[in-house]
BAKOLFI-85647 format. One record per residue (C-alpha): residue in three letters; x negated, y, z negated. Coordinates in Angstrom, 1 decimal. Example, Ala and Ser with C-alpha at 12.3 -4.5 7.8 and 13.67 -1.06 7.14 Angstrom:
// BAKOLFI-85647
R   rest       xx       yy       zz
R    Ala    -12.3     -4.5     -7.8
R    Ser    -13.7     -1.1     -7.1
// end
This chain:
// BAKOLFI-85647
R   rest       xx       yy       zz
R    Met    -31.5    -43.0     -7.8
R    Thr    -33.8    -46.0     -7.4
R    Asp    -33.1    -49.7     -7.7
R    Gly    -33.9    -51.3    -11.0
R    Val    -32.3    -48.5    -13.1
R    Ser    -29.9    -50.0    -15.6
R    Asn    -26.3    -49.0    -15.9
R    Val    -27.1    -47.6    -19.4
R    Glu    -29.8    -45.4    -17.9
R    Lys    -27.4    -44.2    -15.2
R    Leu    -24.7    -43.3    -17.7
R    Ser    -27.3    -41.6    -19.9
R    Leu    -28.5    -39.5    -16.9
R    Leu    -25.0    -38.7    -15.8
R    Phe    -24.1    -37.6    -19.4
R    Glu    -27.3    -35.5    -19.6
R    Leu    -26.6    -33.7    -16.3
R    Ser    -22.9    -33.2    -17.1
R    Ser    -23.8    -31.7    -20.5
R    Ala    -26.3    -29.3    -18.9
R    Phe    -23.9    -28.2    -16.2
R    Thr    -20.9    -27.6    -18.5
R    Ala    -23.1    -25.7    -21.0
R    Gln    -24.1    -23.1    -18.4
R    Ile    -21.3    -20.5    -17.8
R    Glu    -23.2    -17.9    -15.8
R    Leu    -22.4    -18.8    -12.1
R    Gln    -25.7    -17.4    -10.8
R    Glu    -27.7    -19.6    -13.0
R    Leu    -25.4    -22.7    -12.8
R    Leu    -25.5    -23.2     -9.1
R    Pro    -29.3    -23.4     -8.7
R    Leu    -29.4    -25.7    -11.8
R    Ile    -26.9    -28.1    -10.2
R    Met    -28.9    -28.2     -6.9
R    Ala    -32.3    -28.8     -8.5
R    Gln    -31.1    -31.4    -11.0
R    Thr    -29.0    -33.3     -8.5
R    Gln    -31.7    -33.3     -5.9
R    Ala    -34.2    -34.7     -8.4
R    Ala    -31.9    -37.3     -9.8
R    Leu    -31.1    -38.8     -6.4
R    Arg    -34.5    -38.2     -4.9
R    Ala    -33.3    -36.3     -1.8
R    Glu    -35.0    -33.8      0.5
R    Asn    -32.1    -31.4      0.2
R    Cys    -29.1    -30.8     -2.1
R    Ser    -26.5    -28.3     -1.0
R    Leu    -23.2    -26.9     -2.2
R    Leu    -20.7    -26.1      0.5
R    Leu    -18.0    -24.0     -0.9
R    Leu    -14.7    -23.2      0.7
R    Asp    -13.8    -19.6      1.8
R    Glu    -10.0    -20.0      1.7
R    Ala     -9.3    -16.8      3.5
R    Lys    -11.4    -17.7      6.5
R    Gln    -11.2    -21.5      6.2
R    Glu    -14.9    -21.8      6.4
R    Leu    -17.6    -23.7      4.6
R    Phe    -20.7    -21.8      3.5
R    Phe    -23.9    -22.5      1.5
R    Pro    -24.1    -20.2     -1.6
R    Val    -27.3    -22.0     -2.7
R    Thr    -29.4    -24.9     -1.6
R    Ser    -32.4    -26.9     -2.9
R    Asp    -34.7    -28.0     -0.1
R    Val    -38.2    -29.3      0.2
R    Ser    -38.6    -26.7      3.0
R    Pro    -37.9    -23.1      1.7
R    Ala    -37.5    -21.9      5.3
R    Val    -34.7    -24.5      5.9
R    Gly    -33.0    -23.6      2.6
R    Ala    -33.1    -19.9      3.5
R    Gln    -31.6    -20.5      7.0
R    Leu    -28.8    -22.7      5.5
R    Gln    -27.6    -19.9      3.3
R    Glu    -26.9    -17.8      6.5
R    Ile    -24.7    -20.5      8.1
R    Arg    -20.9    -20.7      8.1
R    Phe    -18.8    -23.2     10.0
R    Pro    -15.1    -24.2     10.2
R    Ala    -13.8    -26.1      7.2
R    Asn    -12.6    -29.0      9.4
R    Arg    -15.9    -29.6     11.1
R    Gly    -18.7    -32.1     10.3
R    Ile    -18.9    -34.8      7.7
R    Ala    -18.6    -32.2      5.0
R    Gly    -15.3    -31.0      6.5
R    Trp    -14.0    -34.5      6.7
R    Val    -14.8    -35.1      3.0
R    Leu    -13.1    -31.8      2.1
R    Gln    -10.0    -32.5      4.1
R    His     -9.6    -36.2      2.9
R    Gly    -10.8    -35.7     -0.7
R    Glu    -13.1    -38.8     -0.4
R    Ala    -16.8    -39.2     -0.9
R    Ala    -18.8    -40.4      2.2
R    Leu    -22.1    -42.2      2.8
R    Val    -23.6    -41.9      6.3
R    Pro    -26.8    -44.1      6.6
R    Asp    -27.4    -42.8     10.2
R    Val    -25.9    -39.6     11.4
R    Thr    -26.6    -40.3     15.0
R    Gln    -24.1    -43.2     14.8
R    Asp    -21.3    -41.1     13.2
R    Ala    -19.0    -39.1     15.5
R    Arg    -18.1    -36.7     12.6
R    Phe    -21.6    -35.4     12.4
R    Tyr    -21.9    -31.6     13.2
R    Pro    -25.4    -31.1     14.7
R    Asp    -25.1    -27.3     15.0
R    Val    -26.2    -26.9     11.3
R    Asp    -29.5    -28.6     12.1
R    Lys    -29.9    -26.5     15.2
R    Gln    -29.4    -23.3     13.3
R    Ser    -31.4    -24.2     10.2
R    Gly    -34.3    -26.2     11.7
R    Ala    -33.5    -29.3      9.6
R    Arg    -33.7    -32.9     10.8
R    Thr    -30.9    -35.0      9.2
R    Arg    -31.2    -38.8      9.0
R    Asp    -28.7    -39.8      6.3
R    Leu    -26.1    -37.9      4.3
R    Leu    -24.2    -38.3      1.1
R    Tyr    -21.2    -36.1      0.3
R    Ala    -18.6    -35.9     -2.5
R    Pro    -15.6    -33.5     -2.8
R    Leu    -15.4    -30.9     -5.6
R    Arg    -11.9    -31.3     -6.9
R    Thr    -10.3    -29.0     -9.5
R    Arg     -6.8    -28.6    -10.8
R    Ala     -6.2    -26.0     -8.1
R    Gly     -7.4    -28.2     -5.3
R    Ser    -10.8    -28.8     -3.6
R    Ile    -13.2    -25.9     -3.8
R    Gly    -15.8    -27.5     -1.5
R    Val    -18.3    -30.4     -1.4
R    Ile    -21.7    -31.3     -2.8
R    Gly    -24.1    -33.0     -0.4
R    Leu    -27.5    -34.6     -0.2
R    Arg    -29.7    -35.0      2.9
R    Asn    -32.4    -37.5      3.6
R    Lys    -33.4    -39.9      0.8
R    Arg    -37.1    -39.4      0.2
R    Glu    -37.8    -43.2      0.1
R    Gly    -35.4    -45.6      1.8
R    Ser    -31.8    -44.7      2.4
R    Phe    -28.9    -43.6      0.2
R    Thr    -26.9    -46.6     -1.4
R    Gln    -23.4    -47.2     -2.6
R    Glu    -24.8    -46.8     -6.1
R    Asp    -26.0    -43.3     -5.2
R    Leu    -22.6    -42.5     -3.7
R    Ala    -20.8    -43.6     -6.9
R    Phe    -23.2    -41.6     -9.1
R    Leu    -22.7    -38.4     -6.9
R    Asn    -18.9    -38.9     -6.9
R    Ala    -18.8    -39.2    -10.7
R    Leu    -21.2    -36.2    -11.1
R    Ala    -19.1    -34.1     -8.6
R    Gly    -16.2    -34.0    -11.0
R    Thr    -18.3    -32.4    -13.7
R    Val    -19.9    -30.0    -11.1
R    Ala    -16.4    -28.9    -10.0
R    Ile    -15.2    -28.2    -13.5
R    Ala    -18.5    -26.4    -14.4
R    Ile    -18.1    -24.2    -11.3
R    Glu    -14.5    -23.5    -12.0
R    Asn    -15.3    -22.5    -15.6
R    Ala    -18.2    -20.3    -14.5
R    Arg    -15.9    -18.6    -12.0
R    Leu    -13.3    -18.0    -14.6
R    Tyr    -15.9    -16.6    -16.9
R    Gln    -17.2    -14.4    -14.1
R    Arg    -13.7    -13.1    -13.5
R    Val    -13.2    -12.4    -17.2
R    Lys    -16.4    -10.5    -17.3
R    Gln    -15.4     -8.5    -14.3
R    Ser    -12.0     -7.8    -15.8
R    Glu    -13.7     -6.8    -19.1
R    Ser    -16.1     -4.5    -17.2
R    Gln    -13.3     -2.9    -15.2
R    Leu    -11.2     -2.5    -18.4
R    Lys    -14.1     -0.8    -20.1
R    Glu    -14.6      1.5    -17.1
R    Glu    -10.9      2.4    -17.1
R    Val    -11.0      3.1    -20.9
R    Val    -14.0      5.4    -20.3
R    Ile    -12.1      7.2    -17.5
R    Leu     -8.9      7.5    -19.6
R    Thr    -11.0      8.7    -22.6
R    Arg    -12.6     11.3    -20.4
R    Glu     -9.3     12.3    -19.0
R    Arg     -7.8     12.6    -22.5
R    Val    -10.7     14.7    -23.6
R    Arg    -10.3     16.8    -20.5
R    Gln     -6.6     17.3    -21.2
R    Asp     -7.4     18.2    -24.8
R    Arg    -10.1     20.6    -23.8
R    Phe     -8.6     22.2    -20.7
R    Pro     -4.8     21.9    -21.0
R    Glu     -4.2     24.9    -18.8
R    Ile     -6.3     23.5    -15.9
R    Val     -4.0     21.2    -13.9
R    Gly     -5.3     18.6    -11.6
R    His     -6.1     14.9    -11.2
R    Ser     -7.6     14.9     -7.8
R    Glu    -11.1     13.7     -7.1
R    Ala    -12.2     17.3     -6.3
R    Met    -11.0     18.5     -9.7
R    Arg    -12.5     15.5    -11.5
R    Arg    -15.9     16.6    -10.2
R    Val    -15.2     20.1    -11.5
R    Phe    -14.2     18.8    -15.0
R    Ala    -17.3     16.6    -15.1
R    Lys    -19.5     19.6    -14.4
R    Met    -17.6     21.7    -17.0
R    Glu    -18.2     19.0    -19.6
R    Ser    -21.9     19.4    -18.9
R    Ala    -21.8     23.2    -19.1
R    Ile    -19.8     23.7    -22.3
R    Ala    -22.5     23.4    -25.0
R    Pro    -25.6     24.9    -23.4
R    Ser    -25.9     28.7    -23.0
R    Phe    -27.4     28.7    -19.6
R    Pro    -25.8     31.0    -16.9
R    Val    -23.0     29.4    -14.9
R    Leu    -21.9     30.5    -11.4
R    Leu    -18.4     29.7    -10.3
R    Glu    -18.1     29.7     -6.5
R    Gly    -14.7     29.6     -4.8
R    Glu    -12.1     31.5     -2.8
R    Thr     -9.9     34.1     -4.4
R    Gly     -7.0     32.6     -6.3
R    Thr     -8.6     29.2     -7.1
R    Gly     -8.7     29.9    -10.8
R    Lys    -12.3     30.8    -11.5
R    Glu    -11.4     33.0    -14.5
R    Leu     -9.4     30.2    -16.0
R    Leu    -12.4     27.9    -15.8
R    Ala    -14.7     30.6    -17.3
R    Arg    -12.4     31.1    -20.3
R    Ala    -12.1     27.3    -20.8
R    Leu    -15.9     27.0    -20.9
R    His    -16.1     29.8    -23.5
R    Tyr    -13.2     28.7    -25.8
R    Asn    -14.5     25.1    -25.9
R    Gly    -18.1     26.0    -26.5
R    Pro    -20.1     27.0    -29.6
R    Arg    -19.4     30.7    -28.9
R    Lys    -15.6     30.4    -29.1
R    Glu    -15.4     32.5    -32.3
R    Arg    -17.1     35.4    -30.6
R    Pro    -15.6     37.6    -27.8
R    Cys    -15.2     36.6    -24.2
R    Ile    -15.3     39.8    -22.1
R    Ala    -14.1     39.6    -18.5
R    Val    -15.2     42.3    -16.0
R    Asn    -14.0     42.5    -12.4
R    Cys    -17.0     44.0    -10.7
R    Gly    -15.0     44.7     -7.6
R    Ala    -12.4     46.8     -9.5
R    Leu    -14.9     49.2    -11.1
R    Pro    -15.7     52.4     -9.3
R    Glu    -19.3     52.4     -8.3
R    Ala    -20.0     55.6    -10.3
R    Leu    -18.7     54.0    -13.5
R    Val    -20.1     50.5    -13.2
R    Glu    -23.3     51.2    -15.2
R    Ser    -21.5     53.1    -17.9
R    Glu    -18.8     50.4    -18.3
R    Leu    -21.4     47.6    -18.5
R    Phe    -24.1     49.2    -20.6
R    Gly    -22.2     52.0    -22.4
R    His    -23.3     55.6    -22.7
R    Lys    -24.3     58.3    -25.1
R    Lys    -22.2     61.3    -25.8
R    Gly    -23.2     64.0    -23.4
R    Ala    -25.0     61.7    -21.0
R    Phe    -22.9     63.0    -18.1
R    Ser    -19.9     65.2    -17.5
R    Gly    -16.9     63.6    -19.2
R    Ala    -19.0     61.6    -21.8
R    Ile    -17.3     63.2    -24.7
R    Ser    -18.3     60.4    -27.2
R    Asp    -20.6     57.4    -27.5
R    Lys    -19.2     54.4    -25.7
R    Leu    -19.9     50.7    -26.3
R    Gly    -20.7     48.9    -23.1
R    Leu    -18.9     45.6    -22.2
R    Ile    -22.2     43.7    -22.4
R    Glu    -22.8     44.9    -25.9
R    Ala    -19.1     44.2    -26.7
R    Ala    -19.7     40.6    -25.7
R    Asn    -22.7     40.2    -28.0
R    Gly    -22.8     36.7    -29.5
R    Gly    -20.1     35.6    -27.0
R    Thr    -19.5     35.3    -23.3
R    Leu    -19.6     37.9    -20.5
R    Phe    -17.6     36.9    -17.5
R    Leu    -18.6     38.9    -14.4
R    Asp    -15.9     38.2    -11.8
R    Glu    -16.7     39.0     -8.1
R    Ile    -20.3     39.7     -9.0
R    Gly    -21.1     39.9     -5.4
R    Glu    -19.5     43.4     -5.4
R    Met    -21.9     44.8     -8.0
R    Pro    -24.1     47.7     -6.6
R    Leu    -27.8     46.9     -6.1
R    Ser    -28.8     49.6     -8.6
R    Thr    -26.8     48.0    -11.3
R    Gln    -28.1     44.5    -10.4
R    Val    -31.6     45.6    -11.4
R    Lys    -30.5     46.6    -14.9
R    Leu    -28.4     43.4    -15.3
R    Leu    -31.4     41.3    -14.4
R    Arg    -33.4     43.0    -17.1
R    Ala    -30.7     42.5    -19.7
R    Leu    -30.6     38.8    -18.8
R    Gln    -34.3     38.3    -18.9
R    Glu    -35.2     40.4    -21.9
R    Gly    -31.9     40.2    -23.9
R    Glu    -31.9     44.0    -24.1
R    Ile    -29.7     46.8    -22.8
R    Arg    -30.1     50.6    -22.8
R    Arg    -27.0     52.8    -22.9
R    Val    -26.8     55.6    -20.3
R    Gly    -28.4     58.7    -21.8
R    Glu    -30.3     56.8    -24.5
R    Thr    -34.0     56.0    -24.8
R    Gln    -34.0     53.1    -27.2
R    Asp    -33.1     49.5    -26.3
R    Arg    -30.5     47.4    -28.0
R    Gln    -30.7     43.6    -28.5
R    Val    -27.9     41.6    -27.0
R    Asp    -27.2     37.8    -26.9
R    Val    -24.6     36.9    -24.3
R    Arg    -23.8     33.8    -22.3
R    Leu    -23.2     34.9    -18.7
R    Ile    -20.6     33.3    -16.5
R    Ser    -20.3     34.8    -13.0
R    Ala    -17.8     34.2    -10.2
R    Thr    -17.8     35.0     -6.6
R    Asn    -15.8     34.4     -3.4
R    Lys    -18.8     35.3     -1.3
R    Asp    -21.6     33.2      0.0
R    Leu    -24.3     34.8     -2.2
R    Ala    -27.1     33.0     -0.5
R    Gln    -26.0     34.8      2.7
R    Glu    -25.7     38.0      0.8
R    Val    -29.3     37.6     -0.3
R    Gln    -30.4     37.1      3.3
R    Gln    -28.5     40.3      4.3
R    Lys    -30.2     42.2      1.5
R    Arg    -26.9     42.9     -0.1
R    Phe    -27.6     41.0     -3.3
R    Arg    -30.9     40.7     -5.2
R    Glu    -32.7     37.4     -4.7
R    Asp    -34.2     37.4     -8.2
R    Leu    -30.7     38.0     -9.8
R    Tyr    -29.2     35.3     -7.6
R    Tyr    -31.6     32.7     -9.0
R    Arg    -31.0     34.0    -12.5
R    Ile    -27.3     33.6    -12.4
R    Asn    -27.2     30.5    -10.3
R    Val    -28.6     28.1    -12.9
R    Phe    -25.6     25.9    -13.0
R    Leu    -23.2     26.0    -10.0
R    Ile    -19.6     24.9    -10.1
R    Thr    -17.8     25.0     -6.8
R    Val    -14.0     25.4     -7.3
R    Pro    -12.1     23.7     -4.5
R    Leu     -9.4     25.3     -2.3
R    Leu     -5.9     24.2     -3.1
R    Gln     -5.6     22.6      0.4
R    Glu     -8.6     20.5     -0.4
R    Arg     -6.7     18.9     -3.3
R    Pro     -3.1     18.5     -2.0
R    Glu     -2.4     15.6     -4.4
R    Asp     -2.5     18.2     -7.2
R    Ile      0.3     20.4     -5.7
R    Pro      3.3     18.5     -7.3
R    Leu      1.5     18.7    -10.7
R    Leu      0.9     22.4    -10.3
R    Val      4.5     22.9     -9.1
R    Ala      5.9     21.2    -12.3
R    His      3.4     23.2    -14.5
R    Phe      4.3     26.5    -13.1
R    Met      8.0     25.8    -13.1
R    Arg      7.8     25.2    -16.9
R    Lys      5.6     28.3    -17.4
R    Cys      7.8     30.6    -15.3
R    Ser     11.1     29.3    -16.7
R    Ala      9.9     30.0    -20.2
R    Lys      8.7     33.4    -19.2
R    Gln     12.0     34.3    -17.6
R    Gly     14.1     32.6    -20.3
R    Lys     15.7     30.1    -17.8
R    His     15.9     26.4    -17.5
R    Val     14.7     25.6    -13.9
R    Glu     13.0     22.3    -14.3
R    Glu     13.7     20.5    -11.0
R    Ile     12.9     20.9     -7.4
R    Thr     14.4     19.1     -4.4
R    Gln     12.4     16.8     -2.3
R    Gly     12.8     19.1      0.7
R    Ala     11.4     22.1     -1.1
R    Leu      8.5     20.1     -2.6
R    Ala      7.7     18.7      0.9
R    Leu      7.4     22.3      2.2
R    Phe      5.0     23.1     -0.7
R    Thr      2.8     20.1      0.1
R    Gln      2.7     20.9      3.8
R    Tyr      1.8     24.6      3.5
R    Ser     -1.9     25.6      3.8
R    Trp     -1.9     28.0      0.8
R    Pro     -4.5     30.6      1.9
R    Gly     -4.0     32.3     -1.4
R    Asn     -4.7     29.1     -3.3
R    Val     -3.3     28.4     -6.8
R    Arg     -2.5     32.1     -7.4
R    Glu     -0.2     32.2     -4.3
R    Leu      1.5     29.0     -5.4
R    Glu      2.2     30.4     -8.9
R    Asn      3.6     33.6     -7.4
R    Glu      5.8     31.5     -5.1
R    Ile      7.1     29.4     -8.0
R    Glu      7.8     32.6    -10.1
R    Arg      9.8     34.0     -7.2
R    Ala     11.7     30.7     -6.6
R    Val     12.6     30.4    -10.3
R    Ala     13.9     34.0    -10.3
R    Leu     16.1     33.2     -7.3
R    Thr     17.4     29.9     -8.7
R    Pro     20.5     29.8    -10.9
R    Asp     19.9     28.7    -14.5
R    Gly     19.9     24.9    -14.7
R    Gln     19.8     24.3    -11.0
R    Pro     16.9     22.8     -8.9
R    Ile     14.7     24.9     -6.6
R    Leu     16.0     24.6     -3.0
R    Pro     14.2     25.3      0.3
R    Gly     16.4     28.4      0.7
R    Thr     14.8     30.1     -2.3
R    Leu     11.3     29.9     -0.8
R    Ser      9.5     32.6      1.2
R    Glu     10.0     32.7      4.9
R    Arg      6.3     31.9      5.7
R    Ile      6.7     28.6      3.8
R    Val     10.1     27.6      5.2
R    Asn      9.1     28.5      8.8
R    Gln      5.5     27.1      8.7
R    Gln      4.4     25.4     11.9
R    Ser      2.0     22.5     12.4
R    Leu     -1.2     23.2     14.2
R    Arg     -0.7     23.0     17.9
R    Val     -3.7     22.9     20.2
R    Pro     -2.8     22.9     23.9
R    Leu     -4.1     20.1     26.1
R    Pro     -6.7     21.0     28.7
R    Val     -5.9     20.8     32.4
R    Val     -5.3     17.3     33.7
R    Asn     -8.4     17.0     35.9
R    Ser    -10.9     17.9     33.2
R    Ser    -13.8     15.6     32.3
R    Leu    -13.9     14.2     28.8
R    Lys    -16.7     16.6     27.9
R    Glu    -14.7     19.6     29.2
R    Ala    -11.6     18.4     27.4
R    Arg    -13.5     18.0     24.1
R    Ser    -15.0     21.4     24.5
R    Ala    -11.6     23.0     25.2
R    Phe    -10.1     21.3     22.2
R    Glu    -12.9     22.4     19.9
R    Arg    -12.7     26.0     21.2
R    Glu     -8.9     26.3     20.6
R    Tyr     -9.0     24.5     17.3
R    Ile    -11.7     26.8     15.8
R    Ala     -9.8     29.8     17.2
R    Asp     -6.6     28.7     15.6
R    Leu     -8.2     28.1     12.2
R    Leu     -9.9     31.5     12.3
R    Leu     -6.6     33.1     13.1
R    Arg     -4.9     31.3     10.2
R    Asn     -7.7     32.3      7.8
R    Gln     -7.6     36.0      8.9
R    Gly    -11.1     35.6     10.4
R    Asn    -12.7     34.4      7.1
R    Ala    -15.7     32.5      8.4
R    Val    -16.7     31.0      5.1
R    Lys    -13.3     29.5      4.5
R    Thr    -13.0     28.3      8.1
R    Ala    -16.5     26.7      8.0
R    Lys    -15.5     24.7      4.8
R    Leu    -12.4     23.4      6.5
R    Leu    -14.3     22.4      9.5
R    Gly    -17.1     20.7      7.5
R    Leu    -19.7     23.0      9.1
R    Ser    -22.2     25.4      7.7
R    Arg    -21.4     29.1      8.2
R    Gln    -24.4     29.4     10.5
R    Met    -23.2     26.6     12.7
R    Leu    -19.7     28.1     12.8
R    Gln    -21.2     31.4     13.9
R    Lys    -23.0     29.6     16.6
R    Arg    -19.8     28.0     17.8
R    Ile    -18.0     31.4     17.8
R    Lys    -20.7     32.9     19.9
R    Glu    -20.8     29.9     22.3
R    Phe    -17.0     29.9     22.8
R    Gly    -16.8     33.7     23.1
R    Leu    -14.4     34.0     20.2
R    Arg    -15.7     37.2     18.6
R    Asp    -13.3     39.5     20.6
R    Arg    -10.4     37.1     20.1
// end
């Protein structure tokens, strides 16, 4: 402020600035406004806020207003201890300070100038006090004309109170907004979870891996495009397929499940497409094929990777043209089915090995859902245990509703190579062996679960180099996992986080084929 300004004008300006600051509740807009208006009112080269980081006990510049944009940018990169410099003194003592010549003041901290490129002559600082204590200081550097005065100090000290309140209110508003945003996000998540529970009550799981599956299922319910479920045996692919059907627009029509691996190769075509009486020996009457039986509904082809190549050609035509021809007939029949396929094989690898048709692969793999292994979602095991205990108890007419911590610990530590199906079978066995009304004990579990051993990889010889030790560990670790997974390279590669091709390279490199 300049000399000659009346007290009325000073009070009027103070009121105007205070009103402008308190009216702004968005923190990102408030701070630049404070800087620009205060710098202009007191005719300074620079106005800075130095806020306190309580955790680190450091002062930092969240925003500055400087005649030199380069200096202002550099200041925002600087942090220094909260007890250093004139700013630190003002913060610690809670008193405003006027320094006409910084070279004559022992409190001056020159490192800020060195780092920012600024040249400080005089300074004006006032503390920012709130009900919770000091949150920082507001400072001015270098009066443009003359030097800062006691009147300037009094004006800044009065304005600092309003600035502190405005910042505190804006911070509170910001926290409320963040809390509101977080609450909305939690409501959305809970709503999705409730919808998921309503839609898929038989599918148990709250893990991140299963949340991704549920999200994909939600996207795949309404459309009629083909879905490919990829996952190991026992992961529950058929359960997912039925959930997609019975929650979709075709739920009033049939859902026909076919295990392609269980059909004799000679009968696959007849079972899928049907046949005419007399088409071959044993065809004593017309037979409706499973694809035609699913007309208007869903056809679930489990283990589609086991389908013979000759049948794959006809299936591709049925999907592309919406037509099938019964064995022994000459006319086509119109069909409208939604195809859901499942496989425990790497179909892309099967295509490369010419064991699965590439054109059919791309036809069925329109929307892929990867079903995780049970050991990839261990946090779901207690939920699944409770679910299967209720289910098996009801099935056996018993009341076995509890499990001891020791038995549950064995369940969560086991690797479950047979996935959810193996877990269900184990619970069914345990319920059968447990007296009515009693908890499941470790003694009722299978020997393989009770006597499971942790992975033990022997240490290399003492004088090995780090590279040799690492290689030895990797060789034994891969060999152990392959042994545990009965040589299943796809499953082992997933556990290792490698591609199947990379695992095969490691197997060859370490000479593990014979082992």
